[in-house]
C-alpha positions in Angstrom: 41.7 -80.7 31.0 42.1 -77.0 30.1 43.5 -76.2 33.5 45.9 -79.2 33.4 47.4 -78.1 30.2 47.8 -74.7 31.4 49.6 -75.9 34.6 52.1 -78.1 32.7 52.9 -75.0 30.4 53.6 -73.0 33.4 55.9 -75.8 34.9 57.7 -76.0 31.5 58.1 -72.1 31.2 59.4 -72.2 34.9 62.1 -75.0 34.2 63.3 -73.3 31.1 63.9 -70.0 33.2 65.9 -71.8 35.7 68.1 -73.4 33.1 68.6 -70.1 31.2 69.5 -68.1 34.4 72.3 -69.9 36.6 71.7 -69.7 40.3 73.9 -67.0 42.1 77.3 -68.3 43.7 76.7 -68.0 47.5 78.8 -65.6 49.2 81.5 -66.8 51.9 79.9 -67.6 55.1 76.6 -68.2 53.6 75.4 -71.9 53.7 75.4 -73.7 50.4 72.8 -76.0 49.1 74.2 -79.0 50.6 74.1 -77.4 54.0 70.4 -76.8 53.5 70.0 -80.5 52.7 69.0 -79.9 49.1 71.1 -81.5 46.3 71.5 -80.2 42.9 70.4 -83.4 41.4 67.4 -83.3 43.6 64.1 -82.5 41.9 62.3 -79.2 42.7 59.6 -79.4 45.1 56.2 -80.0 43.3 53.9 -77.0 42.6 50.4 -77.1 44.0 48.3 -77.3 40.8 45.0 -76.6 42.6 46.1 -73.2 43.8 47.3 -72.1 40.3 44.1 -73.4 39.1 42.0 -71.5 41.5 43.9 -68.2 40.7 43.4 -68.6 36.9 39.7 -69.4 37.5 39.2 -66.3 39.5 41.0 -64.2 37.0 39.1 -65.5 34.3 35.7 -65.0 36.3 36.7 -61.4 37.0 37.4 -60.6 33.3 34.1 -62.3 32.4 32.3 -60.2 34.9 34.0 -57.0 33.5 33.2 -57.8 30.0 29.7 -58.6 31.0 29.4 -55.1 32.8 30.8 -53.3 29.8 28.5 -55.2 27.4 25.4 -54.2 29.7 26.7 -50.5 29.9 27.3 -50.4 26.1 23.7 -51.7 25.4 22.3 -49.1 27.7 24.2 -46.2 26.1 22.8 -47.5 22.7 19.3 -47.6 24.0 19.6 -44.1 25.3 21.1 -42.8 22.2 18.5 -44.5 20.0 15.7 -42.9 22.1 17.3 -39.4 22.0 17.6 -39.8 18.0 13.9 -41.1 17.7 12.7 -38.2 19.7 14.8 -35.6 17.9 13.3 -37.1 14.7 9.8 -36.7 15.9 10.3 -33.2 16.7 11.6 -32.4 13.4 8.9 -34.1 11.7 6.2 -32.0 13.6 4.2 -29.7 11.3 4.3 -26.1 12.0 1.1 -24.5 12.1 0.6 -21.3 9.9 0.9 -18.0 11.8 -2.5 -16.7 11.2 -1.9 -13.5 13.2 0.8 -12.4 10.5 -1.9 -13.1 7.8 -4.3 -11.1 9.6 -1.8 -8.1 10.0 -0.9 -8.3 6.4 -4.6 -8.3 5.5 -5.2 -5.4 7.8 -2.4 -3.4 6.4 -3.7 -3.9 2.8 -7.1 -2.5 3.9 -5.4 0.5 5.6 -3.4 1.3 2.2 -6.7 0.9 0.4 -8.1 4.2 -1.3 -10.5 6.2 0.8 -14.1 5.6 -0.6 -15.2 8.9 0.6 -12.5 10.7 -1.4 -13.3 8.9 -4.5 -17.1 9.4 -4.4 -16.4 13.2 -3.8 -14.2 13.6 -6.7 -16.6 11.7 -8.9 -19.3 14.2 -7.5 -17.4 17.1 -8.5 -16.8 15.8 -12.1 -20.5 15.3 -12.4 -21.1 18.8 -11.1 -18.6 20.4 -13.6 -20.4 18.5 -16.4 -23.7 20.0 -15.2 -25.2 16.7 -14.1 -26.6 17.8 -10.6 -28.7 14.7 -9.8 -25.7 12.4 -10.5 -23.4 14.8 -8.5 -25.9 14.7 -5.4 -25.9 11.0 -5.7 -22.1 10.8 -5.4 -21.9 13.5 -2.8 -24.5 11.5 -0.7 -22.2 8.3 -1.0 -19.3 10.2 0.2 -21.2 12.0 3.0 -22.4 8.6 4.5 -19.0 7.4 5.2 -16.5 8.6 7.7 -13.8 9.2 5.3 -11.7 12.5 5.2 -13.8 13.9 2.4 -17.3 13.3 4.1 -17.4 17.0 5.5 -16.7 18.4 2.1 -19.2 16.2 0.6 -21.9 17.3 3.1 -21.0 21.0 2.3 -21.5 20.2 -1.5 -24.6 18.4 -0.9 -26.1 21.3 1.1 -25.2 23.8 -1.6 -27.1 21.6 -4.1 -30.1 21.2 -1.9 -30.2 25.1 -1.3 -29.0 26.2 -4.8 -32.2 28.3 -5.2 -31.4 30.4 -2.2 -31.3 34.1 -2.4 -28.0 36.1 -2.7 -26.2 36.1 0.7 -25.8 39.9 0.5 -29.3 40.6 0.2 -31.3 41.8 3.2 -33.4 39.4 5.0 -36.2 39.7 7.5 -35.4 40.3 11.1 -37.1 37.1 12.1 -34.7 35.2 10.0 -31.8 37.3 11.3 -32.5 36.3 14.8 -32.8 32.6 13.9 -29.3 32.4 12.3 -27.9 34.5 15.2 -29.4 31.9 17.8 -27.9 29.1 15.7 -24.4 30.4 15.9 -24.7 31.0 19.5 -26.1 27.5 20.2 -23.2 26.2 18.1 -20.6 28.0 20.2 -21.9 26.7 23.4 -21.9 23.1 22.0 -18.2 23.6 21.1 -17.6 24.8 24.7 -19.1 21.6 26.0 -17.2 19.5 23.9 -20.2 18.4 21.8 -18.4 19.0 18.5 -20.4 16.8 16.3 -23.6 18.6 17.1 -22.1 21.8 16.6 -20.8 20.7 13.3 -24.3 20.0 11.9 -25.7 23.3 13.3 -22.8 25.2 11.6 -23.2 23.2 8.4 -26.8 24.1 8.2 -26.2 27.7 8.8 -23.3 27.9 6.3 -25.6 26.6 3.5 -29.0 28.0 4.3 -28.0 31.3 6.4 -27.9 34.6 4.9 -25.2 37.3 4.7 -22.8 37.6 7.6 -24.2 34.5 9.3 -23.1 32.3 6.5 -19.5 33.8 6.6 -19.4 33.3 10.3 -20.6 29.8 10.2 -17.8 28.9 7.6 -15.2 30.4 9.9 -16.4 28.7 12.9 -16.4 25.4 11.1 -12.9 26.0 9.8 -11.6 27.1 13.4 -13.4 24.1 15.1 -12.0 21.3 12.6 -8.6 23.0 12.7 -8.5 22.6 16.5 -9.5 19.1 16.3 -6.7 18.4 14.0 -8.9 17.8 10.9 -6.8 20.0 8.7 -8.0 19.0 5.3 -11.7 19.5 6.3 -10.9 22.7 7.9 -9.3 23.9 4.6 -12.0 23.0 2.5 -14.4 25.2 4.7 -12.0 28.1 4.9 -11.4 27.9 1.1 -15.1 28.3 0.6 -15.2 31.3 3.0 -12.3 33.0 1.3 -13.5 32.6 -2.2 -17.2 33.8 -1.4 -16.5 36.5 1.1 -12.7 36.9 2.1 -11.7 38.2 -1.2 -14.3 41.1 -1.2 -14.1 41.8 2.5 -14.4 44.6 3.8 -16.9 45.8 1.4 -19.2 48.1 3.8 -19.7 51.6 2.6 -19.1 53.4 5.9 -15.4 52.9 6.8 -16.2 53.7 10.5 -19.0 51.3 10.8 -19.1 48.2 12.9 -20.1 46.2 9.8 -16.6 47.3 8.1 -14.7 46.5 11.2 -16.5 43.1 11.6 -15.5 42.2 7.9 -12.1 43.2 8.2 -11.5 41.0 11.3 -13.3 38.1 9.6 -11.0 38.5 6.4 -7.8 38.5 8.6 -9.0 35.5 10.8 -9.9 33.5 7.6 -6.5 34.2 6.0 -4.8 33.2 9.2 -6.7 30.0 9.5 -6.4 29.0 5.8 -2.6 29.6 5.9 -2.2 27.4 8.9 -4.8 24.6 8.1 -3.1 24.6 4.4 0.4 24.3 5.8 -0.7 21.5 8.4 -2.5 19.6 5.5 0.6 19.2 3.5 0.1 22.2 1.1 3.3 24.0 2.4 4.2 25.8 -1.0 0.6 26.9 -1.7 0.5 28.2 1.9 3.6 30.3 1.4 2.5 32.0 -1.8 -1.0 32.6 -0.4 0.5 34.3 2.8 2.8 36.4 0.9 0.0 37.5 -1.6 -2.4 38.4 1.2 0.2 40.4 3.2 1.2 42.5 0.0 -2.5 43.4 -0.8 -3.7 44.2 2.6 -0.9 46.6 3.5 -3.3 49.7 3.0 -6.1 48.0 5.3 -3.7 47.1 7.9 -2.1 50.7 8.4 -2.9 52.1 11.9 -4.6 49.0 13.0 -3.1 46.9 15.8 -3.6 43.3 14.9 -1.8 40.3 16.7 -2.9 37.8 13.9 -1.2 40.0 11.1 1.8 40.2 13.3 2.2 36.6 13.5 1.6 36.2 9.8 4.4 38.6 9.1 6.8 36.6 11.4 5.9 33.6 9.6 6.5 35.2 6.1 10.1 36.3 7.3 10.9 32.9 8.8 12.2 30.0 7.2 9.1 27.7 6.7 
């Protein structure tokens, strides 16, 4: 029924067009309508409604197919977009695990920045020693010496001093057998240093510096300062060299015979001790103190150096003239 109504509408629309638009007048020589056997009053030939209906049906089916395909495509697009949205939401909702490595690094940094336990114990020991509390000082020095901190070597030296506080005067004469013992110790320490066994050499030199007598004690302190300076342990080297300077360097050379080997040895040890003390202090961050010490030493030792060739003194004089 629907197709019949559509066909009738098309027929009516065609009749109206023919009424509104007159037929063209034939040119001369052309056959008129009567010549073709068709009269104006004769009705138009009937239109085949079945063909029109078939065309309309095919067009309608084509449009329905297109709409169905578009609908299917739209649904697939929506499903894809929905899946993408869900996956992105799931990714965003994933819980981020804490970075444990950063926490460990931060904890490690705090540990590195913590105070050196050996330094704290060493300073407490010095305070106890100043107050006359030798036993308490010995206990604090023992704690500092048992660690691997920067002040462990200084604590060992102070501990050895306390253990040997009743030792005789280092300038006093000693039996020949003791003399050979400490001489052998110094030679052994020098040999161990040459082999790279610095820890063993340090133990021997430390014992000699605290238990030895006279010149062997000063030599042991100088060797300790030189060895630790070469190892880059400038603060430890400075502590041993300060001990040497306060106990021996300030009074050297003190031999009575100015032409003796003893006088010459003392003068050389004093110069070496001053040079190493200046260098280790400067490297340990005590630059201003090192400059003052160098100037004072050079001023006071002018008379001793006259007529004596000394490469160490020449180097110290060049340091004093330079802009340190």
